[in-house]
C-alpha positions in Angstrom: 111.3 82.4 98.4 108.3 82.9 100.6 108.3 81.1 103.9 105.5 78.6 104.3 103.9 77.4 107.5 102.8 73.8 107.2 100.4 72.2 109.8 100.1 68.6 110.9 96.8 67.8 112.6 95.7 64.7 114.5 94.1 63.5 117.7 96.1 62.3 120.7 97.4 58.8 119.9 97.3 59.4 116.1 101.1 59.3 115.8 101.4 62.8 114.4 104.3 63.7 116.7 106.4 60.8 115.5 105.5 61.6 111.9 106.3 65.3 112.4 109.8 64.4 113.5 110.4 62.3 110.4 109.0 65.0 108.1 111.3 67.7 109.4 114.3 65.4 109.0 113.3 64.5 105.5 112.4 67.9 104.2 114.7 70.2 106.2 111.7 71.9 107.9 111.8 73.7 111.3 109.7 71.7 113.8 107.6 74.0 115.9 105.4 72.8 118.8 103.7 75.1 121.2 105.2 73.3 124.1 108.7 73.8 122.9 108.0 77.5 122.0 106.5 78.1 125.4 109.4 76.5 127.3 111.9 78.4 125.2 110.2 81.8 125.9 109.9 81.0 129.6 113.6 80.0 129.9 114.7 83.2 128.0 112.6 85.3 130.3 110.9 87.2 127.4 108.0 89.5 128.3 105.4 87.2 126.8 107.3 84.2 128.3 107.0 85.7 131.8 103.3 86.3 131.2 102.8 82.7 130.2 104.8 81.5 133.2 102.6 83.5 135.5 99.5 82.0 133.9 100.8 78.4 134.3 101.9 79.1 137.9 98.2 79.7 138.7 97.4 76.3 137.2 95.6 77.8 134.2 95.8 77.1 130.5 97.7 79.7 128.5 95.1 81.7 126.5 94.9 81.9 122.7 96.3 85.5 122.5 99.4 84.6 124.5 100.0 81.4 122.6 99.6 83.3 119.3 102.0 86.0 120.4 104.6 83.4 121.2 104.1 81.6 117.9 104.2 84.7 115.8 107.3 86.0 117.5 109.0 82.7 116.8 107.9 82.7 113.2 109.5 86.0 112.5 112.9 84.5 113.5 112.6 81.6 111.0 114.3 81.6 107.6 113.0 78.3 106.3 109.6 76.6 106.1 108.1 75.4 109.4 106.0 72.5 110.4 103.5 73.1 113.2 102.8 70.1 115.5 100.0 70.8 118.0 99.2 74.3 116.7 96.8 75.7 116.0 94.5 74.0 118.6 91.5 76.2 118.3 89.5 78.0 115.6 90.6 81.3 117.0 94.2 80.4 116.8 93.8 79.2 113.2 92.1 82.5 112.1 94.7 84.5 113.9 97.5 82.6 112.2 96.1 83.1 108.7 95.7 86.9 109.4 99.3 87.0 110.7 100.7 85.1 107.7 98.9 87.4 105.3 100.0 90.5 107.0 103.7 89.5 106.8 103.6 88.2 103.3 104.0 84.6 104.4 102.0 81.6 103.2 99.9 78.8 104.6 101.5 75.6 103.3 100.2 72.0 103.5 97.6 71.2 106.2 97.5 67.5 106.7 95.2 65.6 109.1 96.4 62.2 110.3 93.0 60.5 110.5 92.5 57.6 112.9 89.0 56.3 114.1 88.3 57.0 117.7 87.9 53.3 118.6 91.4 52.6 117.3 92.8 55.6 119.2 91.2 54.2 122.4 92.7 50.8 121.8 96.1 52.3 121.3 95.9 54.3 124.5 94.3 51.8 126.7 96.8 49.1 125.7 99.8 51.3 126.4 102.2 50.4 129.2 105.2 52.6 130.3 108.4 51.6 132.2 108.1 52.8 135.8 111.8 53.8 135.7 111.8 57.4 134.6 115.4 57.2 133.5 114.3 54.5 131.0 110.8 55.5 130.0 110.3 52.7 127.4 106.8 52.4 126.0 105.1 49.2 125.1 101.7 48.1 123.8 99.9 44.9 124.9 98.9 44.1 121.3 101.4 45.7 119.0 104.5 45.8 121.1 104.3 43.6 124.1 107.2 43.1 126.5 109.0 39.8 126.4 108.0 39.1 130.0 104.6 40.3 131.0 104.7 43.4 133.1 108.5 43.8 132.9 110.5 46.3 130.8 112.8 44.5 128.3 115.5 47.2 128.6 115.9 47.7 132.3 113.8 45.1 134.1 111.6 47.6 135.9 107.9 47.0 136.3 105.6 48.4 133.7 102.8 50.7 134.7 99.4 51.6 133.2 99.1 55.4 133.6 95.9 56.7 135.1 95.2 58.9 132.0 95.5 55.9 129.8 92.2 54.3 131.0 89.2 54.1 128.7 87.2 56.5 130.9 90.0 59.1 131.0 90.5 58.8 127.2 86.9 59.3 126.4 86.7 62.4 128.6 89.9 63.8 127.0 88.6 63.1 123.5 85.3 64.8 124.3 87.2 68.0 125.2 89.5 67.6 122.2 86.7 67.1 119.7 84.8 70.2 120.9 87.7 72.4 119.6 89.2 70.1 116.9 86.0 69.6 114.8 85.5 73.3 114.1 89.2 73.6 113.4 89.1 70.7 111.0 86.0 72.2 109.3 87.9 75.5 108.9 90.9 73.9 107.2 88.9 71.5 105.0 88.0 74.5 102.8 91.7 75.3 102.1 93.1 74.1 98.8 96.2 72.7 100.5 94.3 70.5 103.0 94.9 66.8 102.8 93.9 63.8 105.0 95.8 60.6 105.3 94.7 57.3 106.8 96.6 57.0 110.1 95.2 53.5 110.8 98.1 51.8 109.1 101.7 50.9 109.8 103.8 54.0 110.6 105.9 53.4 107.5 102.9 53.5 105.2 101.5 56.6 106.9 104.9 58.3 106.4 105.0 57.2 102.7 101.7 59.1 102.2 103.0 62.2 104.0 106.2 62.1 102.1 104.4 62.1 98.8 102.2 65.1 99.9 105.1 67.1 101.2 107.4 66.1 98.4 104.9 67.5 95.9 104.4 70.8 97.7 105.0 73.9 95.7 
């Protein structure tokens, strides 16, 4: 059976990370995120991992070629279908992935975008509150999951904090940068026969039901 690489796309706050974890548990997929792959390569001290570590030590973003090299090396070690979460991030990465899959006799599987309107994403992020106790780290939302006592964590009693990158201004700046690379990426995948989009502006269970139907019907 030919190994397939499935991709889950979505903006920050879309909930795709949570959905990815449920999908890999349900369909016995290998969950691959660039962050995990990067940390693994650095910890193992591989040649490309050391290169990435040196780039990050300078406070720079790891370039596309290095990220691709890490991902492709990991793919060659896999024996079952994978689900990418957070990769590819750029059009260059997407094209390089397709070229690699083709050259190794592997296939691009389902590409699913968890679509959430930007104003909804902003409300999700701005309303988020996080426990200030790092050992706890519980997450709340003022509208959808408020604490029992205002400003206090239900679990450990520590004060809740509003992270500086969860303000409306920070979110809009972050989304501007995100969309500059995401929209070309989305346009690239929309032409693929395995592309699907699901409405992410629903309860998580309903979003997962849609994803489960898509992945359950995959060839």
